[in-house]
N, CA, C and O atoms as CSV, one atom per row, in Angstrom:
chain,resi,resn,atom,element,x,y,z
A,1,MET,N,N,1.410,23.200,-39.043
A,1,MET,CA,C,0.148,22.907,-38.430
A,1,MET,C,C,0.216,23.333,-36.997
A,1,MET,O,O,1.149,22.927,-36.304
A,2,ASP,N,N,-0.713,24.130,-36.497
A,2,ASP,CA,C,-0.701,24.614,-35.110
A,2,ASP,C,C,-1.232,23.451,-34.195
A,2,ASP,O,O,-1.846,22.500,-34.678
A,3,LYS,N,N,-0.980,23.564,-32.908
A,3,LYS,CA,C,-1.441,22.557,-31.920
A,3,LYS,C,C,-2.929,22.621,-31.861
A,3,LYS,O,O,-3.587,21.599,-31.667
A,4,SER,N,N,-3.515,23.865,-32.031
A,4,SER,CA,C,-4.998,24.081,-31.917
A,4,SER,C,C,-5.609,23.460,-33.063
A,4,SER,O,O,-6.778,23.122,-32.877
A,5,LYS,N,N,-5.123,23.222,-34.204
A,5,LYS,CA,C,-5.755,22.658,-35.334
A,5,LYS,C,C,-5.774,21.176,-35.300
A,5,LYS,O,O,-6.490,20.561,-36.090
A,6,ARG,N,N,-5.033,20.567,-34.435
A,6,ARG,CA,C,-4.960,19.010,-34.332
A,6,ARG,C,C,-5.296,18.520,-32.932
A,6,ARG,O,O,-4.421,17.988,-32.249
A,7,PRO,N,N,-6.529,18.684,-32.488
A,7,PRO,CA,C,-6.826,18.375,-31.167
A,7,PRO,C,C,-6.902,16.919,-30.891
A,7,PRO,O,O,-6.769,16.545,-29.726
A,8,PHE,N,N,-7.095,16.086,-31.809
A,8,PHE,CA,C,-7.254,14.632,-31.579
A,8,PHE,C,C,-6.046,13.662,-31.973
A,8,PHE,O,O,-6.186,12.439,-32.008
A,9,LEU,N,N,-4.828,14.327,-32.271
A,9,LEU,CA,C,-3.703,13.502,-32.489
A,9,LEU,C,C,-3.089,13.137,-31.202
A,9,LEU,O,O,-3.041,13.944,-30.274
A,10,LYS,N,N,-2.663,12.054,-31.130
A,10,LYS,CA,C,-2.018,11.459,-29.931
A,10,LYS,C,C,-0.356,11.741,-30.187
A,10,LYS,O,O,0.247,11.659,-31.258
A,11,SER,N,N,0.128,12.064,-28.978
A,11,SER,CA,C,1.635,12.181,-29.045
A,11,SER,C,C,2.226,10.829,-29.359
A,11,SER,O,O,1.576,9.831,-29.052
A,12,LYS,N,N,3.466,10.702,-29.977
A,12,LYS,CA,C,4.034,9.521,-30.321
A,12,LYS,C,C,5.102,9.077,-29.351
A,12,LYS,O,O,6.114,8.525,-29.781
A,13,ARG,N,N,4.928,9.288,-28.082
A,13,ARG,CA,C,5.828,8.950,-27.105
A,13,ARG,C,C,5.770,7.498,-26.885
A,13,ARG,O,O,4.680,6.929,-26.820
A,14,SER,N,N,6.885,6.865,-26.765
A,14,SER,CA,C,7.025,5.450,-26.469
A,14,SER,C,C,7.059,5.213,-24.896
A,14,SER,O,O,7.625,5.986,-24.124
A,15,PHE,N,N,6.432,4.131,-24.532
A,15,PHE,CA,C,6.380,3.894,-23.051
A,15,PHE,C,C,6.883,2.525,-22.852
A,15,PHE,O,O,6.866,1.673,-23.741
A,16,ARG,N,N,7.318,2.343,-21.697
A,16,ARG,CA,C,7.847,0.909,-21.325
A,16,ARG,C,C,6.687,0.225,-20.650
A,16,ARG,O,O,6.051,0.808,-19.771
A,17,ARG,N,N,6.411,-0.931,-21.018
A,17,ARG,CA,C,5.434,-1.671,-20.394
A,17,ARG,C,C,5.972,-2.277,-18.956
A,17,ARG,O,O,7.070,-2.830,-18.900
A,18,ARG,N,N,5.224,-2.151,-17.936
A,18,ARG,CA,C,5.689,-2.655,-16.745
A,18,ARG,C,C,5.467,-4.131,-16.640
A,18,ARG,O,O,4.467,-4.638,-17.147
A,19,LEU,N,N,6.326,-4.812,-16.027
A,19,LEU,CA,C,6.150,-6.212,-15.714
A,19,LEU,C,C,5.214,-6.432,-14.761
A,19,LEU,O,O,5.056,-5.607,-13.862
A,20,PRO,N,N,4.456,-7.597,-14.835
A,20,PRO,CA,C,3.442,-7.957,-13.857
A,20,PRO,C,C,4.086,-8.303,-12.539
A,20,PRO,O,O,5.104,-8.994,-12.499
A,21,PRO,N,N,3.478,-7.809,-11.420
A,21,PRO,CA,C,4.007,-8.005,-10.096
A,21,PRO,C,C,4.126,-9.498,-9.730
A,21,PRO,O,O,5.040,-9.919,-9.021
A,22,ILE,N,N,3.147,-10.284,-10.255
A,22,ILE,CA,C,3.185,-11.814,-9.911
A,22,ILE,C,C,3.473,-12.455,-11.167
A,22,ILE,O,O,2.826,-12.231,-12.190
A,23,GLN,N,N,4.513,-13.307,-11.088
A,23,GLN,CA,C,4.957,-14.071,-12.246
A,23,GLN,C,C,4.044,-15.326,-12.437
A,23,GLN,O,O,3.260,-15.605,-11.530
A,24,SER,N,N,4.096,-16.054,-13.498
A,24,SER,CA,C,3.350,-17.187,-13.642
A,24,SER,C,C,3.749,-18.394,-12.682
A,24,SER,O,O,2.958,-19.266,-12.321
A,25,GLY,N,N,4.990,-18.325,-12.349
A,25,GLY,CA,C,5.441,-19.391,-11.413
A,25,GLY,C,C,5.152,-19.223,-9.865
A,25,GLY,O,O,5.199,-20.124,-9.028
A,26,ASP,N,N,4.873,-18.019,-9.672
A,26,ASP,CA,C,4.588,-17.567,-8.235
A,26,ASP,C,C,3.233,-18.215,-7.742
A,26,ASP,O,O,2.208,-18.156,-8.422
A,27,ARG,N,N,3.302,-18.837,-6.508
A,27,ARG,CA,C,2.089,-19.358,-5.991
A,27,ARG,C,C,1.600,-18.536,-4.931
A,27,ARG,O,O,2.334,-18.311,-3.970
A,28,ILE,N,N,0.357,-18.025,-4.995
A,28,ILE,CA,C,-0.284,-17.168,-4.002
A,28,ILE,C,C,-0.666,-18.046,-2.810
A,28,ILE,O,O,-1.607,-18.833,-2.907
A,29,ASP,N,N,0.036,-17.928,-1.705
A,29,ASP,CA,C,-0.246,-18.735,-0.451
A,29,ASP,C,C,0.116,-17.889,0.701
A,29,ASP,O,O,0.964,-16.997,0.661
A,30,TYR,N,N,-0.618,-18.244,1.784
A,30,TYR,CA,C,-0.303,-17.527,3.079
A,30,TYR,C,C,1.094,-17.810,3.587
A,30,TYR,O,O,1.540,-17.031,4.428
A,31,ARG,N,N,1.833,-18.813,3.189
A,31,ARG,CA,C,3.178,-19.096,3.640
A,31,ARG,C,C,4.125,-18.357,2.854
A,31,ARG,O,O,5.264,-18.217,3.301
A,32,ASN,N,N,3.804,-17.857,1.728
A,32,ASN,CA,C,4.648,-17.225,0.821
A,32,ASN,C,C,4.866,-15.714,1.261
A,32,ASN,O,O,4.379,-14.788,0.613
A,33,MET,N,N,5.571,-15.543,2.316
A,33,MET,CA,C,5.786,-14.146,2.859
A,33,MET,C,C,6.355,-13.118,2.030
A,33,MET,O,O,5.903,-11.975,1.953
A,34,SER,N,N,7.465,-13.599,1.347
A,34,SER,CA,C,8.131,-12.659,0.433
A,34,SER,C,C,7.156,-11.950,-0.675
A,34,SER,O,O,7.278,-10.775,-1.020
A,35,LEU,N,N,6.227,-12.802,-1.146
A,35,LEU,CA,C,5.266,-12.336,-2.110
A,35,LEU,C,C,4.164,-11.489,-1.300
A,35,LEU,O,O,3.820,-10.389,-1.733
A,36,ILE,N,N,3.710,-11.927,-0.320
A,36,ILE,CA,C,2.615,-11.215,0.339
A,36,ILE,C,C,3.019,-9.878,0.879
A,36,ILE,O,O,2.249,-8.918,0.864
A,37,SER,N,N,4.266,-9.829,1.367
A,37,SER,CA,C,4.743,-8.497,1.978
A,37,SER,C,C,4.845,-7.376,1.015
A,37,SER,O,O,4.907,-6.219,1.432
A,38,ARG,N,N,4.866,-7.671,-0.333
A,38,ARG,CA,C,4.951,-6.642,-1.267
A,38,ARG,C,C,3.548,-5.972,-1.565
A,38,ARG,O,O,3.478,-4.930,-2.216
A,39,PHE,N,N,2.451,-6.609,-1.065
A,39,PHE,CA,C,1.171,-5.972,-1.333
A,39,PHE,C,C,0.642,-5.446,-0.035
A,39,PHE,O,O,-0.577,-5.321,0.092
A,40,ILE,N,N,1.447,-5.129,0.933
A,40,ILE,CA,C,0.978,-4.477,2.221
A,40,ILE,C,C,1.619,-3.210,2.388
A,40,ILE,O,O,2.786,-3.083,2.017
A,41,SER,N,N,0.996,-2.259,2.901
A,41,SER,CA,C,1.547,-0.880,3.068
A,41,SER,C,C,2.396,-0.879,4.317
A,41,SER,O,O,2.489,-1.917,4.973
A,42,GLU,N,N,3.040,0.259,4.698
A,42,GLU,CA,C,3.862,0.249,5.981
A,42,GLU,C,C,2.959,0.201,7.119
A,42,GLU,O,O,3.361,-0.357,8.140
A,43,GLN,N,N,1.809,0.701,7.087
A,43,GLN,CA,C,0.791,0.621,8.108
A,43,GLN,C,C,0.111,-0.734,8.370
A,43,GLN,O,O,-0.660,-0.890,9.317
A,44,GLY,N,N,0.432,-1.738,7.470
A,44,GLY,CA,C,-0.182,-3.030,7.600
A,44,GLY,C,C,-1.394,-3.092,6.767
A,44,GLY,O,O,-2.105,-4.092,6.871
A,45,LYS,N,N,-1.730,-2.115,5.923
A,45,LYS,CA,C,-2.982,-2.282,5.180
A,45,LYS,C,C,-2.804,-2.912,3.884
A,45,LYS,O,O,-1.718,-2.802,3.315
A,46,ILE,N,N,-3.819,-3.600,3.328
A,46,ILE,CA,C,-3.751,-4.295,2.071
A,46,ILE,C,C,-3.877,-3.193,0.962
A,46,ILE,O,O,-4.829,-2.412,0.978
A,47,LEU,N,N,-2.902,-3.139,-0.004
A,47,LEU,CA,C,-2.900,-2.121,-0.961
A,47,LEU,C,C,-3.952,-2.545,-2.042
A,47,LEU,O,O,-4.272,-3.715,-2.256
A,48,SER,N,N,-4.452,-1.446,-2.701
A,48,SER,CA,C,-5.630,-1.655,-3.626
A,48,SER,C,C,-5.131,-2.268,-4.878
A,48,SER,O,O,-3.926,-2.305,-5.122
A,49,ARG,N,N,-6.065,-2.769,-5.711
A,49,ARG,CA,C,-5.789,-3.419,-6.886
A,49,ARG,C,C,-5.130,-2.525,-7.967
A,49,ARG,O,O,-4.336,-2.995,-8.782
A,50,ARG,N,N,-5.469,-1.285,-7.946
A,50,ARG,CA,C,-5.030,-0.414,-8.873
A,50,ARG,C,C,-3.454,0.055,-8.570
A,50,ARG,O,O,-2.672,0.343,-9.475
A,51,VAL,N,N,-3.171,0.080,-7.382
A,51,VAL,CA,C,-1.707,0.276,-6.971
A,51,VAL,C,C,-1.001,-0.921,-7.210
A,51,VAL,O,O,0.103,-0.796,-7.740
A,52,ASN,N,N,-1.431,-2.146,-6.912
A,52,ASN,CA,C,-0.682,-3.357,-7.111
A,52,ASN,C,C,-0.561,-3.787,-8.568
A,52,ASN,O,O,0.353,-4.541,-8.900
A,53,ARG,N,N,-1.476,-3.321,-9.476
A,53,ARG,CA,C,-1.493,-3.695,-10.908
A,53,ARG,C,C,-1.800,-5.221,-11.037
A,53,ARG,O,O,-1.207,-5.894,-11.880
A,54,LEU,N,N,-2.712,-5.752,-10.212
A,54,LEU,CA,C,-3.069,-7.151,-10.268
A,54,LEU,C,C,-4.486,-7.362,-10.937
A,54,LEU,O,O,-5.298,-6.438,-10.982
A,55,THR,N,N,-4.744,-8.602,-11.448
A,55,THR,CA,C,-6.057,-8.770,-11.919
A,55,THR,C,C,-7.022,-9.057,-10.781
A,55,THR,O,O,-6.583,-9.340,-9.666
A,56,LEU,N,N,-8.362,-8.990,-11.039
A,56,LEU,CA,C,-9.337,-9.280,-9.919
A,56,LEU,C,C,-9.039,-10.521,-9.281
A,56,LEU,O,O,-8.967,-10.515,-8.053
A,57,LYS,N,N,-8.850,-11.608,-9.918
A,57,LYS,CA,C,-8.628,-12.914,-9.448
A,57,LYS,C,C,-7.272,-12.971,-8.504
A,57,LYS,O,O,-7.256,-13.571,-7.430
A,58,GLN,N,N,-6.285,-12.358,-8.980
A,58,GLN,CA,C,-5.107,-12.358,-8.252
A,58,GLN,C,C,-5.212,-11.383,-6.903
A,58,GLN,O,O,-4.597,-11.607,-5.860
A,59,GLN,N,N,-5.997,-10.398,-7.098
A,59,GLN,CA,C,-6.249,-9.517,-5.818
A,59,GLN,C,C,-7.001,-10.209,-4.750
A,59,GLN,O,O,-6.797,-10.099,-3.541
A,60,ARG,N,N,-7.943,-10.975,-5.365
A,60,ARG,CA,C,-8.855,-11.698,-4.319
A,60,ARG,C,C,-7.982,-12.836,-3.576
A,60,ARG,O,O,-8.078,-13.025,-2.363
A,61,LEU,N,N,-7.180,-13.525,-4.358
A,61,LEU,CA,C,-6.214,-14.463,-3.797
A,61,LEU,C,C,-5.306,-13.941,-2.726
A,61,LEU,O,O,-5.164,-14.507,-1.642
A,62,ILE,N,N,-4.664,-12.772,-3.098
A,62,ILE,CA,C,-3.779,-12.057,-2.211
A,62,ILE,C,C,-4.527,-11.720,-0.971
A,62,ILE,O,O,-4.038,-12.003,0.123
A,63,THR,N,N,-5.645,-11.153,-1.068
A,63,THR,CA,C,-6.411,-10.722,0.131
A,63,THR,C,C,-6.682,-11.859,1.013
A,63,THR,O,O,-6.515,-11.752,2.228
A,64,ILE,N,N,-7.112,-12.994,0.441
A,64,ILE,CA,C,-7.376,-14.145,1.335
A,64,ILE,C,C,-6.120,-14.633,1.956
A,64,ILE,O,O,-6.124,-14.979,3.137
A,65,ALA,N,N,-5.010,-14.682,1.208
A,65,ALA,CA,C,-3.658,-15.112,1.778
A,65,ALA,C,C,-3.315,-14.325,2.897
A,65,ALA,O,O,-2.877,-14.859,3.917
A,66,ILE,N,N,-3.499,-12.917,2.788
A,66,ILE,CA,C,-3.026,-11.937,3.844
A,66,ILE,C,C,-3.882,-12.168,5.030
A,66,ILE,O,O,-3.370,-12.196,6.150
A,67,LYS,N,N,-5.224,-12.345,4.846
A,67,LYS,CA,C,-6.182,-12.561,6.068
A,67,LYS,C,C,-5.734,-13.877,6.798
A,67,LYS,O,O,-5.668,-13.922,8.026
A,68,GLN,N,N,-5.413,-14.998,5.955
A,68,GLN,CA,C,-5.032,-16.225,6.606
A,68,GLN,C,C,-3.786,-16.054,7.363
A,68,GLN,O,O,-3.662,-16.595,8.461
A,69,ALA,N,N,-2.820,-15.308,6.826
A,69,ALA,CA,C,-1.499,-15.183,7.591
A,69,ALA,C,C,-1.762,-14.362,8.794
A,69,ALA,O,O,-1.095,-14.575,9.807
A,70,ARG,N,N,-2.718,-13.396,8.775
A,70,ARG,CA,C,-2.886,-12.511,9.920
A,70,ARG,C,C,-3.583,-13.424,11.023
A,70,ARG,O,O,-3.222,-13.332,12.196
A,71,ILE,N,N,-4.524,-14.248,10.658
A,71,ILE,CA,C,-5.159,-15.154,11.643
A,71,ILE,C,C,-4.178,-16.019,12.226
A,71,ILE,O,O,-4.179,-16.183,13.446
A,72,LEU,N,N,-3.310,-16.613,11.463
A,72,LEU,CA,C,-2.202,-17.586,11.988
A,72,LEU,C,C,-1.119,-16.793,12.632
A,72,LEU,O,O,-0.145,-17.404,13.071
A,73,SER,N,N,-1.184,-15.477,12.736
A,73,SER,CA,C,-0.198,-14.603,13.437
A,73,SER,C,C,1.236,-14.641,12.692
A,73,SER,O,O,2.302,-14.496,13.291
A,74,LEU,N,N,1.119,-14.844,11.384
A,74,LEU,CA,C,2.354,-14.794,10.641
A,74,LEU,C,C,2.628,-13.339,10.172
A,74,LEU,O,O,3.757,-12.962,9.861
A,75,LEU,N,N,1.562,-12.568,10.139
A,75,LEU,CA,C,1.454,-11.083,9.917
A,75,LEU,C,C,0.870,-10.347,10.976
A,75,LEU,O,O,-0.020,-10.920,11.603
A,76,PRO,N,N,1.176,-9.234,11.296
A,76,PRO,CA,C,0.413,-8.546,12.308
A,76,PRO,C,C,-0.811,-7.708,11.687
A,76,PRO,O,O,-0.788,-7.267,10.537
A,77,PHE,N,N,-1.812,-7.551,12.524
A,77,PHE,CA,C,-3.012,-6.884,11.928
A,77,PHE,C,C,-2.769,-5.358,11.741
A,77,PHE,O,O,-3.322,-4.707,10.855
A,78,LEU,N,N,-1.934,-4.863,12.608
A,78,LEU,CA,C,-1.599,-3.372,12.504
A,78,LEU,C,C,-0.079,-3.262,12.644
A,78,LEU,O,O,0.539,-4.120,13.274
A,79,ASN,N,N,0.479,-2.316,12.122
A,79,ASN,CA,C,1.917,-1.997,12.341
A,79,ASN,C,C,1.868,-0.886,13.403
A,79,ASN,O,O,1.441,0.226,13.094
A,80,ASN,N,N,2.257,-1.135,14.531
A,80,ASN,CA,C,2.064,-0.260,15.707
A,80,ASN,C,C,3.300,0.659,15.857
A,80,ASN,O,O,3.223,1.466,16.783
A,81,GLU,N,N,4.286,0.675,15.201
A,81,GLU,CA,C,5.568,1.383,15.293
A,81,GLU,C,C,5.258,2.863,15.308
A,81,GLU,O,O,5.617,3.603,16.223
A,82,LYS,N,N,4.552,3.269,14.216
A,82,LYS,CA,C,4.269,4.731,14.071
A,82,LYS,C,C,3.381,5.204,15.233
A,82,LYS,O,O,3.690,6.244,15.814
A,83,GLN,N,N,2.288,4.497,15.610
A,83,GLN,CA,C,1.517,4.912,16.728
A,83,GLN,C,C,2.319,5.094,17.987
A,83,GLN,O,O,2.069,6.032,18.743
A,84,PHE,N,N,3.285,4.218,18.239
A,84,PHE,CA,C,4.031,4.187,19.392
A,84,PHE,C,C,5.007,5.483,19.405
A,84,PHE,O,O,5.229,6.078,20.460
A,85,GLU,N,N,5.541,5.858,18.248
A,85,GLU,CA,C,6.320,7.066,18.220
A,85,GLU,C,C,5.519,8.308,18.387
A,85,GLU,O,O,6.025,9.264,18.975
A,86,LYS,N,N,4.296,8.370,17.912
A,86,LYS,CA,C,3.429,9.578,18.104
A,86,LYS,C,C,3.139,9.591,19.514
A,86,LYS,O,O,3.399,10.643,20.098
A,87,SER,N,N,2.635,8.601,20.211
A,87,SER,CA,C,2.343,8.714,21.596
A,87,SER,C,C,3.445,9.089,22.530
A,87,SER,O,O,3.249,9.702,23.580
A,88,GLU,N,N,4.655,8.679,22.087
A,88,GLU,CA,C,5.795,9.045,22.928
A,88,GLU,C,C,6.140,10.568,22.765
A,88,GLU,O,O,6.600,11.238,23.689
A,89,LEU,N,N,5.898,11.021,21.605
A,89,LEU,CA,C,6.351,12.352,21.326
A,89,LEU,C,C,5.226,13.477,21.937
A,89,LEU,O,O,5.581,14.601,22.292
A,90,THR,N,N,4.089,13.096,21.991
A,90,THR,CA,C,2.996,14.042,22.521
A,90,THR,C,C,3.023,14.001,23.995
A,90,THR,O,O,2.801,12.962,24.617
A,91,VAL,N,N,3.320,15.241,24.609
A,91,VAL,CA,C,3.186,15.336,25.994
A,91,VAL,C,C,2.126,16.375,26.333
A,91,VAL,O,O,2.115,17.471,25.772
A,92,ARG,N,N,1.258,16.030,27.230
A,92,ARG,CA,C,0.199,16.931,27.627
A,92,ARG,C,C,0.675,17.685,28.869
A,92,ARG,O,O,1.242,17.138,29.814
A,93,THR,N,N,0.374,19.085,28.777
A,93,THR,CA,C,0.660,19.928,29.929
A,93,THR,C,C,-0.588,20.351,30.559
A,93,THR,O,O,-1.499,20.847,29.896
A,94,THR,N,N,-0.657,20.168,31.825
A,94,THR,CA,C,-1.846,20.549,32.567
A,94,THR,C,C,-1.334,21.722,33.473
A,94,THR,O,O,-0.397,21.568,34.257
A,95,GLY,N,N,-1.952,22.804,33.328
A,95,GLY,CA,C,-1.419,24.026,34.172
A,95,GLY,C,C,-2.315,25.150,33.788
A,95,GLY,O,O,-2.968,25.166,32.745
A,96,LEU,N,N,-2.310,26.147,34.744
A,96,LEU,CA,C,-3.042,27.258,34.560
A,96,LEU,C,C,-2.247,28.307,33.969
A,96,LEU,O,O,-1.085,28.490,34.331
A,97,ARG,N,N,-2.849,29.062,33.010
A,97,ARG,CA,C,-1.985,30.144,32.329
A,97,ARG,C,C,-2.178,31.283,33.179
A,97,ARG,O,O,-3.281,31.529,33.668
A,98,THR,N,N,-1.144,32.003,33.384
A,98,THR,CA,C,-1.064,33.195,34.303
A,98,THR,C,C,-1.033,34.441,33.350
A,98,THR,O,O,-0.400,34.400,32.295
A,99,ARG,N,N,-1.710,35.510,33.736
A,99,ARG,CA,C,-1.663,36.672,32.936
A,99,ARG,C,C,-0.539,37.601,33.458
A,99,ARG,O,O,-0.277,37.822,34.640
A,100,MET,N,N,0.055,38.089,32.403
A,100,MET,CA,C,1.205,39.117,32.674
A,100,MET,C,C,0.537,40.489,32.671
A,100,MET,O,O,-0.160,40.884,31.736
A,101,LYS,N,N,0.814,41.241,33.858
A,101,LYS,CA,C,0.223,42.599,33.885
A,101,LYS,C,C,1.103,43.660,33.631
A,101,LYS,O,O,0.689,44.820,33.636
C-alpha cells in the first residue's frame, strides 16, 4: 500500500510521557526558591504555561509566588547581567570622517 493511499493512518511511534514539573508533594510558595527558579528564564521573565507544562491553576500559583518573592526582594525583577555586558562592549565614536583624495 502506497503512502498516498493511506492519508489518515497514524504512525505507530511510541513516545515517552514526560513527568510533570511539579510533584504532588511540592508546595508552591514564595519561600520555595528551588521550585520557583525552575520557572524563570535567564532574563528573569516568568515562562509561559506551555513551556512549563503546568496546569492553569499551577501556573497562577507559580506566578503569584514569583511576584511575592520579587516584592520581598528574594528574586530580582530583572537580570541585569546581560544588559551590563552589552553596555560595556558598545563604544560610541564621535569624530568627523575625512575624505581621501
